[in-house]
MIVEX-388808 format. One record per residue: x, z, y of N, C-alpha, C in turn; residue in one letter. Coordinates in steps of 0.1 Angstrom, whole numbers, padded with zeros to 4 digits, always signed. Each point is the difference from the previous one (the first is absolute). Example, Ala and Ser with C-alpha at 12.3 -4.5 7.8 and 13.67 -1.06 7.14 Angstrom:
residues 2
+0132+0078-0057-0009+0000+0012+0009+0000+0012a-0004-0007+0011+0009+0000+0011-0008+0008+0011s
***
This chain:
residues 281
-0027+0138-0513+0008-0010+0007+0010-0007-0009m+0002-0013+0002+0009-0008-0008+0012-0002+0010i+0012+0001-0006+0012-0004+0008+0007-0012-0007l+0002-0010+0008+0006-0013-0004+0014+0000+0005i+0010+0002-0008+0014-0001+0004+0004-0015+0000t+0011-0003+0007+0004-0014+0001-0010-0009+0006g-0007+0005+0010-0012-0007+0005+0003-0013+0007a+0013-0003+0004+0004-0012+0006+0005-0010-0010s+0001+0004-0013+0006-0008-0010-0010-0010-0006g+0005-0008-0009-0008-0011-0006-0012+0006-0008t+0002+0010-0008-0011+0006-0007-0008+0011+0008v+0008+0009+0006-0007+0010+0008-0009-0005+0010g+0004-0011+0007-0009-0005+0010-0013-0007-0006s+0002-0005-0012-0012-0006-0007-0010+0011-0004e+0006+0011-0005-0009+0011-0004-0007+0006+0012v+0007+0001+0011-0007+0005+0012-0010-0010+0005a+0002-0012-0001-0009-0011+0004-0013+0001-0008k+0002+0002-0014-0012+0000-0008-0008+0013+0001q+0007+0011+0003-0008+0013+0002-0007-0001+0013l+0006-0006+0010-0006-0002+0013-0013-0008-0001e+0001-0011-0007-0011-0009-0002-0012+0007-0007t+0004+0009-0009-0010+0007-0008-0006+0012+0008a+0006+0003+0012-0005+0011+0008+0005+0013-0005g+0011+0001-0007+0005+0012-0006+0010+0006+0010v-0001+0012+0005+0010+0006+0009+0013+0002-0007p+0011-0002+0007+0013+0003-0006+0010+0002+0011f+0012+0005-0003+0011+0003+0009+0011-0010-0004r+0006-0007+0009+0010-0010-0003+0014+0006+0005a+0009+0000-0010+0013+0006+0003+0010-0012+0002a+0009+0001+0010+0010-0010+0003+0013+0006+0000f+0010-0008-0002+0014+0005+0000+0006+0002+0014h-0006-0008+0009+0005+0001+0014-0011+0000+0010s+0002+0006+0012-0010+0001+0010-0003-0014+0005a+0010-0009+0000-0002-0014+0005-0011-0007-0008n-0001+0003-0013-0009-0007-0008-0014+0007-0002k+0000+0012+0004-0013+0008-0001-0011-0005+0009a-0011-0002-0006-0012-0005+0007-0013+0006-0006r-0010+0001+0008-0013+0005-0005-0002+0014+0004g-0012+0004+0001-0004+0013+0005+0006+0012-0009a+0000-0003-0013+0005+0010-0009+0014-0002-0005n+0008-0007+0008+0014-0003-0004+0009+0012+0001a+0009+0002-0010+0010+0010+0001+0014-0006-0004v+0010+0006+0005+0014-0004-0003+0005+0010-0011v+0005-0006-0011+0004+0008-0012+0014-0003-0003l+0008+0010-0002+0014-0001-0004+0001+0007-0014d+0003-0008-0010+0001+0006-0014+0011+0010-0001y+0010-0001+0009+0011+0010-0001-0002+0012+0008n-0012+0002+0006-0003+0011+0009-0012+0007-0006d+0002+0011-0007-0012+0007-0006-0011+0004+0010p+0004+0004+0012-0010+0003+0010-0009-0012+0004e+0007-0012+0001-0007-0012+0003-0010-0003-0011s+0004+0002-0012-0009-0003-0012-0012+0009+0000l+0003+0013+0002-0011+0010+0000-0010-0003+0011r+0005-0003+0012-0009-0003+0011-0008-0012-0003s+0005-0011-0006-0007-0012-0003-0011+0003-0010a+0003+0009-0009-0010+0003-0011-0010+0011+0002m+0000+0005+0012-0009+0011+0004-0014-0005-0002q-0008+0007-0008-0014-0004-0003-0002-0012-0009g+0011-0005-0006-0001-0012-0008-0003+0004-0015v-0009-0007-0006-0004+0003-0014+0006-0011-0009e+0001-0012+0005+0005-0011-0008+0011-0008+0007k+0011-0002-0007+0012-0006+0005+0003-0013-0006l+0002-0011+0008+0005-0013-0006+0015+0000+0004f+0008+0001-0011+0014+0002+0002+0009-0013-0001l+0006-0003+0010+0010-0012+0000+0013+0005+0007v+0011-0002-0007+0013+0003+0006+0009-0011-0004a+0010-0002+0009+0010-0010-0002+0013+0004+0007n+0010+0002-0007+0013+0003+0006+0010+0003-0011g+0013+0002+0004+0011+0002-0010-0003+0013-0007a-0006+0010+0006-0003+0013-0007-0015+0001-0003n-0006-0011-0005-0014+0000-0002-0005+0011-0009q+0006+0003-0011-0005+0011-0008+0000+0013+0008v+0010+0003+0008+0001+0012+0008-0012+0000+0010e-0002-0012+0006-0010-0001+0010-0014+0003-0006m-0003-0006-0012-0013+0003-0006-0001+0014-0005e+0011+0005-0005+0000+0014-0004-0003+0010+0012t+0005-0003+0012-0003+0008+0012-0015-0002+0003n-0005-0012-0002-0014-0002+0003-0009+0008-0010a+0004+0000-0012-0008+0008-0010+0000+0015+0003v+0012+0005+0003+0001+0014+0004-0009+0004+0012e+0000-0009+0010-0008+0002+0011-0015-0001-0004a-0003-0009-0009-0014-0001-0004-0005+0012-0007a+0009+0007-0008-0004+0012-0007-0003+0011+0010k+0009+0001+0010-0002+0011+0010-0013-0003+0008v-0003-0012+0003-0011-0004+0008-0013-0001-0006s+0000+0002-0014-0013+0000-0007-0005-0014-0003g+0008-0010+0000-0004-0014-0004-0005+0001-0015v-0011-0007-0003-0006+0001-0013+0003-0012-0009k+0004-0011+0006+0002-0013-0008+0010-0008+0007h+0010-0004-0007+0011-0009+0004-0002-0014-0007i-0001-0010+0008+0000-0014-0005+0013-0007+0004v+0008-0002-0010+0014-0005+0003+0001-0015-0002k+0006-0007+0009+0003-0014-0002+0013-0001-0007l+0000-0005-0012+0011-0001-0009+0004-0015-0002s+0005-0003-0012+0004-0014-0003-0004-0002-0015v-0002-0013-0003-0003-0004-0014+0010+0005-0010i-0006+0005-0011+0009+0005-0011+0009+0012+0004a-0005+0008+0010+0009+0011+0004+0002+0009-0012a-0009+0002-0009+0001+0009-0011+0011-0005-0010d+0003-0013+0001+0011-0005-0009+0014+0004+0005s+0001+0003+0012+0013+0003+0007+0011-0010-0004e-0005-0013-0001+0009-0011-0005+0007-0008+0011s-0002+0003+0012+0007-0006+0011+0001+0010+0012y+0009-0003+0009+0003+0009+0010-0011+0006+0008s-0009-0009+0005-0012+0005+0008-0009+0009-0009f-0001-0004-0013-0009+0008-0009+0006+0014-0002a+0013+0001-0001+0006+0013-0002-0003+0009+0012k+0002-0005+0012-0003+0008+0012-0014+0004+0001v-0010-0009-0002-0014+0003+0001-0004+0010-0011h+0005-0002-0012-0004+0009-0011+0005+0014+0003r+0011+0001+0005+0005+0014+0004-0009+0007+0009a-0005-0008+0010-0010+0006+0010-0013+0002-0007a-0004-0009-0009-0013+0003-0007+0001+0013-0008e+0011+0003-0006+0001+0012-0008-0001+0012+0009k+0006+0000+0012-0001+0011+0009-0015+0002+0004v-0007-0010+0002-0015+0001+0003-0007+0006-0012i+0002-0005-0011-0007+0004-0012+0003+0015-0003e+0012+0005+0004+0003+0014-0003-0005+0009+0011a-0006-0005+0011-0003+0008+0011-0012+0008-0001s-0009-0004-0010-0013+0007-0001-0011-0006+0008g+0004-0010+0008-0010-0007+0008-0005-0012-0008i-0013-0003+0001-0005-0012-0006+0007-0013+0005a+0002-0009-0009+0008-0012+0004-0006-0013-0006w+0003-0011+0007-0003-0013-0005+0012-0009+0004t+0006-0008-0009+0011-0009+0003-0005-0014+0000h+0003-0007+0011-0003-0014+0001+0013-0008-0002l+0000-0008-0011+0013-0007-0004-0002-0015+0002r+0001-0005+0012-0002-0014+0002+0012-0009-0005p-0004-0012-0003+0010-0011-0003+0005-0005+0014n+0009-0010+0000+0005-0005+0012-0011-0005+0009g+0002+0002+0013-0011-0003+0010+0000-0015+0003f-0011-0007+0000-0001-0013+0005+0005-0001+0015m-0004+0010+0007+0004+0000+0015+0015+0001+0002q+0008+0003-0010+0014-0001+0002+0005-0014+0004n-0007-0010-0004+0004-0014+0003+0000-0002+0015l-0010+0006+0007+0001-0002+0015+0006+0011+0007h+0001+0012-0006+0007+0011+0006+0015-0001+0000n+0005-0005-0012+0015+0000-0002+0006-0013-0003y-0007-0010-0004+0005-0013-0004-0003-0011+0010m-0007+0004+0010-0005-0011+0010+0011-0007+0007i+0012+0007+0003+0011-0006+0007+0005-0012-0006g+0003+0001-0013+0006-0012-0007-0011-0010-0003t-0012+0004-0001-0011-0010-0002-0002-0008+0013i+0000+0007+0011-0001-0008+0013+0012-0008+0003q+0012+0005-0003+0012-0007+0004+0004-0011-0010d-0003+0002-0013+0005-0009-0010-0011-0005-0010h-0012+0005+0002-0011-0004-0009+0002+0005-0014g+0007+0012-0001+0003+0005-0013+0001+0015+0000a-0002+0006-0012+0003+0014-0002+0008+0001-0013f+0007+0012-0001+0010+0001-0010-0002+0012-0009y+0004-0001-0012-0001+0011-0010+0008-0002-0012g+0003+0011-0007+0008-0001-0012-0008+0003-0013s-0013-0003+0000-0009+0003-0011-0002-0012-0009i+0007-0011+0003-0002-0012-0009-0014-0005+0000g-0005-0003-0012-0014-0005-0001-0009+0011-0006d+0003+0012+0002-0008+0011-0004-0013+0001+0008t-0011+0004-0006-0012+0002+0008-0002+0014+0005k-0006+0002+0011-0004+0013+0006-0014+0000+0004i-0008+0010-0003-0014+0001+0004+0000+0008+0013a+0004-0007+0011+0001+0006+0013-0014+0006+0004h+0000+0010+0008-0013+0006+0004-0001-0002+0015v-0012-0002+0005-0003-0001+0014-0001+0014+0006d+0006+0003+0011+0000+0014+0006-0014+0004+0003v-0008-0010+0003-0014+0004+0003-0007+0007-0012r+0004-0004-0012-0005+0007-0012+0006+0013-0002d+0012+0002+0004+0006+0014-0001-0007+0009+0010i-0003-0005+0012-0007+0008+0010-0014+0003-0005g-0007-0009-0006-0013+0002-0005+0000+0011-0011a+0009-0001-0009+0001+0010-0011+0003+0014+0006v+0010+0000+0010+0003+0013+0006-0012+0006+0007a-0007-0008+0007-0012+0005+0007-0010+0006-0009a-0002-0006-0012-0009+0005-0010+0005+0013-0006k+0013+0001-0003+0005+0012-0006+0000+0012+0010v+0002-0003+0013+0000+0010+0010-0014+0005+0003l-0010-0007-0003-0014+0004+0004-0009+0002-0012t+0004-0002-0012-0008+0003-0012+0007+0010-0009e-0008+0006-0008+0005+0009-0011+0002-0008-0012a+0007+0005-0010+0002-0006-0013+0013-0008-0002g+0009+0001+0010+0012-0008-0001+0012+0009-0002h-0002+0013-0001+0011+0010-0002+0007-0002-0013e+0013+0002+0001+0009+0000-0012+0000-0014-0006s-0002-0011+0008+0001-0013-0005+0010-0008+0008k+0006-0010-0007+0009-0009+0006-0005-0014-0002a-0002-0008+0011-0005-0013+0000+0011-0010+0002y+0001-0010-0009+0009-0011+0002-0008-0012+0007t+0004-0003+0012-0008-0009+0008+0007-0014+0000l-0007-0010-0004+0006-0013-0001-0011-0010+0005t+0005-0013+0002-0009-0011+0002-0006-0004-0013g-0009-0011+0000-0007-0004-0012+0009-0008-0010p+0012-0005+0005+0007-0008-0009+0015+0000+0004e+0008-0002-0011+0015-0001+0003+0003-0014+0004g+0009-0002+0010+0004-0013+0005+0015+0000+0001l+0006-0012-0003+0014-0002+0003+0002-0002+0015t+0012+0001+0005+0003-0003+0014-0002-0014+0003y+0002-0009-0010-0003-0014+0002-0015-0003+0003d-0008+0007-0008-0015-0001+0002-0004+0006+0013a+0006+0011+0004-0003+0006+0013+0004-0010+0011i+0012-0006-0001+0004-0010+0010-0010-0011+0001a-0005-0005-0011-0009-0011+0000-0013+0004+0007a-0005+0012-0003-0012+0005+0007+0002+0002+0015k+0011+0005+0004+0003+0001+0014+0001-0013+0007l+0006-0010-0007+0001-0014+0005-0014-0006+0003s-0009+0002-0010-0014-0005+0002-0007+0006+0011t+0001+0014+0001-0006+0007+0011+0005-0003+0014a+0014-0002+0000+0007-0002+0013+0000-0015+0004a-0002-0009-0009+0001-0014+0004+0014-0005+0002g+0009+0007-0006+0014-0004+0001+0008+0005-0013r+0011-0007-0003+0007+0004-0012+0007+0013+0001e-0002+0009-0009+0007+0013-0001+0005+0001-0014i+0013+0003-0001+0007+0000-0013+0005+0014-0003r+0001+0002-0013+0006+0012-0005+0014-0004-0005y+0010+0007+0004+0014-0003-0004+0006+0012-0008v+0003-0003-0012+0005+0010-0009+0015+0002+0002a+0004+0013+0002+0014+0003+0002+0004+0011-0010v+0013+0003+0000+0005+0010-0009-0002+0014+0006t+0001+0010-0008-0001+0014+0005+0011+0002+0010d+0012-0005-0002+0011+0002+0009-0003-0007+0013e-0005-0012+0000-0003-0007+0012-0011+0008+0008d-0010+0005-0007-0011+0008+0006+0006+0012+0007m+0008+0007-0007+0006+0012+0006+0008-0004+0013k+0008-0010-0001+0009-0004+0011-0009-0004+0012n-0011-0007-0003-0009-0004+0011-0006+0012+0007a-0004+0010-0008-0006+0012+0006+0010+0008+0008l+0012+0003-0006+0010+0007+0008+0005-0008+0012t+0000-0013-0001+0004-0008+0011-0010+0000+0011g-0012+0003-0003-0011+0001+0011-0001+0014+0005s+0009+0009-0005+0000+0014+0006-0006+0010-0009g-0005-0003-0012-0006+0010-0009+0011+0009-0005a-0002+0013-0001+0010+0009-0006+0002-0004-0015p+0012+0002-0004+0004-0004-0014-0009+0007-0010e-0003+0013+0001-0008+0007-0010-0014-0007-0001p-0006-0004+0011-0013-0007+0000+0002-0014-0007y+0010-0007+0004+0002-0013-0006+0002+0001-0015a+0007+0010-0005+0001+0002-0014-0013+0003-0007d-0008+0009+0007-0014+0003-0006-0009-0012+0000a+0001-0008+0010-0008-0012+0001+0004-0010-0011f+0013-0002-0003+0004-0008-0011-0004+0006-0013v+0000+0013-0001-0005+0006-0012-0015-0003-0003d-0007+0000+0011-0014-0004+0000-0002-0014-0006l+0008-0009+0005+0000-0014-0005+0002+0000-0015q+0010+0008-0004+0003+0001-0015-0012+0005-0007r-0007+0010+0005-0012+0006-0006-0010-0011-0001f-0002-0008+0010-0010-0011+0000+0003-0009-0012y+0013-0003-0002+0003-0009-0011-0003+0005-0014r-0003+0013-0001-0005+0005-0013-0014-0005-0004t-0007-0004+0010-0014-0005-0002-0011+0010+0001g+0004+0013+0002-0010+0011+0000-0010-0002+0012v+0006-0005+0011-0009-0001+0012-0009-0013+0000a+0001-0007-0011-0009-0012-0001-0014+0003-0005a-0001+0012-0005-0013+0004-0006-0010+0005+0010n-0012-0006+0001-0010+0005+0009-0008+0011-0006a-0004+0009+0008-0009+0011-0004-0013-0001+0006t-0010+0008-0004-0013+0000+0006-0003+0012+0008d+0011+0007+0004-0002+0013+0007-0006-0002+0014d+0003-0011+0007-0006-0002+0013-0015-0001-0002v-0004-0008-0010-0015-0002-0002-0006+0013-0004r+0006+0008-0009-0006+0012-0005-0002+0010+0011r+0009+0001+0010-0001+0009+0011-0009-0005+0011v+0001-0012+0003-0008-0005+0012-0013-0007-0004t-0001-0004-0012-0013-0007-0004+0000-0015+0002g+0012-0005+0005+0001-0014+0002+0013-0006-0005r+0001-0013-0001+0012-0006-0005+0011+0000+0011e+0012+0001-0003+0011-0001+0010+0001-0013+0006p+0006-0001+0012+0003-0013+0006+0010-0008-0008h-0003-0013-0001+0009-0009-0006+0011-0004+0010t+0011-0006-0006+0010-0005+0009-0005-0011+0009f-0009-0008-0005-0006-0010+0009-0007+0006+0012d-0007+0011-0003-0006+0008+0011+0010+0003+0011d+0011+0006-0005+0010+0004+0009+0006-0012+0008y+0003-0010-0007+0007-0012+0006-0010-0006+0011a-0013-0001-0003-0009-0005+0009-0001+0009+0013r-0001+0013-0003-0003+0009+0012+0013+0002+0008d+0011-0004-0005+0013+0003+0007+0008-0014+0003h-0007-0011-0001+0006-0013+0001+0007-0002+0013a-0005+0007+0011+0006-0002+0013+0014+0005+0001h+0004+0009-0009+0014+0004+0000+0009-0011-0006y-0005-0008-0008+0008-0010-0008-0001-0014+0005f-0010-0003+0008-0004-0014+0003+0011-0007+0008s+0008+0007+0008+0010-0007+0008+0010+0010+0005s+0011-0005+0005+0010+0009+0006-0006+0007+0012n+0001+0013+0000-0006+0008+0010+0009+0000+0013q
***
């Protein structure tokens, strides 16, 4: 049995979708009963060892996604439960360049990766670049209201990855042998500036969409002003700084090597999601 944690999230839901399409049985874990759906749905609380052990009963492969202020503790709790429950393979959703520990999110994810690697359980780390889907998941408000999205990366390029490709890689890793003790850096096929992304969105949507460059300070103030906790705002600004180093501009062929096909382009994403951007909703 495969257990998909974070099954209502951006990536977890895509992994579940692709396994379901392939006819692979799995158990979907949700953080709350209100979101739980499906015949094999379970509610999982990372801070409750009994909840973790119950969700992992009979599970051989675990897709691990956690998000919270105590993320390393949450994932450590999951690993301990996996050891007790006899899980044989953990596939962790991480972040690009986690092994560099060069920005806040990378430090958190690498700490959790190290716990998994020391557990004695077979592991695979998926280290995706920024998601294309973040444009309609998190930036759509200003795009709809002002025809613009904001960032402090300047004119740096990022090889954003389509979440559909992360899901496809995860599905392969969870259902095939030969991926143990490997870390895959998942990107799209090319690095693009935010100005280039805005132009592609404008073409797909049939309306002008602009990228507005702001300072790190302005970005932080905007995030905290919209209700984001200050530690998250600081980490997000640190991510913008990491992007400015240019490391995330580099495309890899890991999606193709695992799935046997090329990753989605940004034009694919813009075309398939144009309805989010075409007008004020």
